[in-house]
C-alpha positions in Angstrom: -26.7 -32.3 38.7 -23.6 -32.6 36.6 -22.3 -29.9 34.3 -22.5 -30.2 30.5 -19.3 -30.0 28.5 -20.0 -26.4 27.5 -20.6 -25.4 31.2 -17.4 -27.1 32.3 -15.4 -25.4 29.6 -16.9 -22.0 30.5 -16.2 -22.7 34.2 -12.5 -23.4 33.4 -12.2 -20.3 31.2 -13.6 -18.2 34.0 -11.2 -19.8 36.5 -8.2 -19.1 34.1 -9.2 -15.5 33.6 -9.5 -15.0 37.4 -5.9 -16.4 37.8 -4.3 -14.1 35.1 -2.9 -11.6 37.6 -1.8 -14.2 40.3 2.0 -14.0 40.5 4.1 -17.1 40.0 5.3 -18.8 43.3 8.7 -17.6 44.5 10.4 -20.8 43.6 9.4 -20.6 39.9 12.0 -19.1 37.5 10.7 -17.9 34.2 13.4 -18.3 31.5 13.7 -18.1 27.7 16.1 -20.9 26.7 19.2 -19.7 24.9 17.9 -16.2 24.5 19.3 -14.2 27.4 19.8 -10.9 25.6 17.2 -8.4 24.4 17.9 -6.1 21.5 16.1 -2.8 21.3 15.8 -1.4 17.7 14.4 2.0 16.7 12.3 2.0 13.5 10.6 4.7 11.6 6.8 4.5 11.3 7.2 3.2 7.7 9.7 0.5 8.7 7.4 -0.6 11.5 4.5 -0.8 9.1 6.5 -2.9 6.7 7.7 -5.2 9.5 4.1 -5.5 10.8 2.8 -6.4 7.3 5.5 -9.0 6.9 4.7 -10.4 10.3 1.0 -10.6 9.5 1.8 -12.3 6.2 3.8 -15.0 7.9 1.4 -15.3 10.8 4.0 -14.3 13.4 4.3 -11.8 16.1 6.3 -8.7 15.1 9.3 -9.5 17.4 9.5 -13.0 16.0 9.4 -11.7 12.4 12.2 -9.3 13.2 14.2 -12.1 14.7 13.5 -14.3 11.7 14.7 -11.5 9.3 17.8 -10.8 11.4 18.8 -14.5 11.5 18.2 -14.9 7.8 20.5 -12.0 7.1 23.2 -13.3 9.5 22.9 -16.8 8.0 23.4 -15.3 4.5 19.9 -16.1 3.3 20.0 -13.4 0.6 16.7 -12.8 -1.1 18.4 -12.5 -4.5 19.8 -16.0 -4.1 16.3 -17.3 -3.2 14.8 -15.5 -6.2 17.4 -16.8 -8.5 16.9 -20.4 -7.2 13.2 -20.1 -7.8 13.7 -18.7 -11.3 16.1 -21.5 -12.1 13.7 -24.1 -10.8 10.8 -22.6 -12.9 12.4 -21.5 -16.2 13.6 -24.1 -18.7 17.5 -24.2 -18.8 17.6 -23.2 -22.5 16.1 -19.8 -21.6 18.7 -19.2 -18.9 21.6 -19.8 -21.3 20.2 -18.1 -24.5 21.1 -14.7 -25.8 19.0 -12.9 -23.2 20.6 -14.8 -20.2 22.7 -11.7 -19.2 19.5 -9.7 -19.0 18.1 -12.2 -16.5 21.3 -12.0 -14.4 21.3 -8.2 -14.5 17.7 -8.0 -13.4 18.5 -10.4 -10.5 21.4 -8.2 -9.4 19.3 -5.1 -9.3 
């Protein structure tokens, strides 16, 4: 008697679970391309909570979110510049050049 699709999938899942702790063969080398260095960072509980919230919001693991934030900072992706670009794209130009324009610039710099 042949297996149904559900039975076949369940069988494969069980086989994969049973193989979880089987070590890789000796000739297999596990690598992380272009990422040979590990950085260890100490965070306060509050900082870790904020990083975790950010990671969850982006649907990323915590370490990936930390890497994303670090690379954004190193690449000069300043949040103020991003916010200013979004405001400029949203607000009509005459409001950005009117008498209150310095107030907008001051609030972006804060």
